[in-house]
N, C-alpha and C positions, 0 to 999 in steps of 0.2 A: 272313406273306402281305402282299403289297402292298395298299395301300388299294383298296377296291372302288368308291368313289365319287369322281368328279371333277366339280367344279362346271362347268356349261356356260354357262348364261345365265338371265336373268330376264325375265318378262313381267309388266307391271303394267297392269291395266285399272281405270281410275278412273271411277266412275259420274258424277262431276262433269263429265266431258267430253261428256256427252250431255244433251240438253234434255228434262227432264220434271219433273213437279210436286214429287216428293219423293224425291230420290236418297239422302237420309239419310246422306250422306258415306260411302258404301260403296265397296268396291274388292275386287279379286281380285289376289292376288300369286302368281305361279308361279315357282318356282326349279327348274330342271332339272339333273339330274346324270347323267353317264354311268356305267353299271355295268360296270366292267372285268372283274368275275368274276361272270357271271350264275348260276353254280352255287352261290354262297353262299346261305345261308338268309335268310329275311326278317328274323329277329331280328338277324342280323349287320348287314344293311343298315340297319335302324332304329338300331342302336347307332352305326354309322358316321355316319349322318345327324345324330343328336343330338350327336355329338362334332365335327361339321364346323363350321368358322368361320361359314359362311353360315346356320347354324341359330341363331346368337346375334343374333337380330333381335327388337326389341321390337314391331315392326309399329305403331309410334306416331310415326313420323317420325325416330326416332334412327338407323335403319338398322342395318347389321351392325356389331357391335363385336367385334373379334378376341378380346378378353379379357372379353367381356360375360358377365353373370350372369343375363340375362333371355332368355326366349323367349316372345314374345307377352305375355299377361298373367301368365305364370308365372315363378317363379324357375327357372332352368335345372336346378337340382339336383332339382326335383320331376318332371322329365320323363324317363321311361325307356321302353324298348320295351314293357314291361308296360302302359303307359298307352294304348297303341294297340289298338283293337278292330278285328278283321277285319270288313269290311262288304261287301255285295254291290253290284253295279252299280245296281240299281233304287233301293235305299235311299240310296245316295250321290247319285244323280241327283236324287232327291226332295228331299234336304236342300238341295242347291244351288239348285234351281228355286224351292223354297218361300222360301228366304232372299232370292233375287234379286227375287222378285215380291211380297214381303210388303206392300209399300206400293202395289201396283197394277201394271198392265201396264208392261213395259219399252218404251222406244223401239225401233223396228225395228233401228236401227243397233247398239245395244247388244246386243239379243237376238242379232243375227247374229254379232257379235264373240264372245259367249259360246258360241254354237253352233260357231263355227269354232275357238276356242282353248281352251275349257274342256271341253266335253262330249266331244270326241274322246279326251281324256286319260282320262276316266272309262271310256268304252266300250272303249278299247284296253288298259286295264290288266289284267294277269293276276292281280294282287292289289291290294286296296284296303284301306287302314287309316284309321281316324278317331281323332284324339286325343280320348279321353274327357274329360268335364268333371272336372277335378282338384279342383274345389271352391275356395272362397274362401281356405281356409287355405294353398293352394298359390300364391296370388297374390303377386306382388312388391309393393313399397311403393306403387306406383300402378297396380296390375294391373287395377283395375276400370274402366278407361277405355273398354273395348269393350263395347257392349251385346250384340253378336253376335261370336263368334270361332269359326269353323269351320276346322279343319285336317285336311287329308287327305294321305296319302302314297299315291301311285299308282305301282305298279311294273309296267312293261311289259317283261317278260323278253325277248320276241323282238326288240324295238327296243333293248334294253339301256339303258333310260332309267328313272330314278326321278324323279318329280315331287313336289315339296312344294307343295301348294296351300293357300293361306289365303284365306278369304272372310270379310271382317270390315267393321267400320265404324270411323270415327274421329270 
C-alpha cells in the first residue's frame, strides 16, 4: 500500500508574539498531513506518523532531523502507537485551555488565534489521541527541558487530514 500520510504544512503560534505578563515561553506547533487512504485504521496512521520524517523533531529549536533519534523530550524508539490514548473532545479541549491559561488570562489576540487555529482542529476531529506520559526513563539525553509537553494527534476523516499538535514551553 502507498503511504497514507503526506506532509502538508506547519503552523507555529509563539506566545512571545503577544503582550502579557507571563507567557512562560510557550508555543503551539501544528503539523498537518493529508490522509490519502482514509479507510486505513488509526493504528496504521499513528505508525506512519511516527515513522514520518516530520515526526523527528525535538521541539527545542533543533527542528526536524531526517535521521533524528528524538521526538520532543523522548527518544524516538520509545514512541509507539500504543503510547497514544484515545481522548474525547471535552478532555482535549480542557487540557489545551488549562495549559494556555495556567498563568492567567490570555491577551485577546492570542485567545482569538487559538480559537481560530487550534480549537477547530479539536472540534472537527473524528478521532483524538494524546501521547501519554512515557516517564523520565523514556527521555533522551536532555529530554527534561520542557516543563509542559502536550502532544495530540487529531484525525479528521471527512477532511482527510491528520494534525500533529504540540503545546509546550521552552
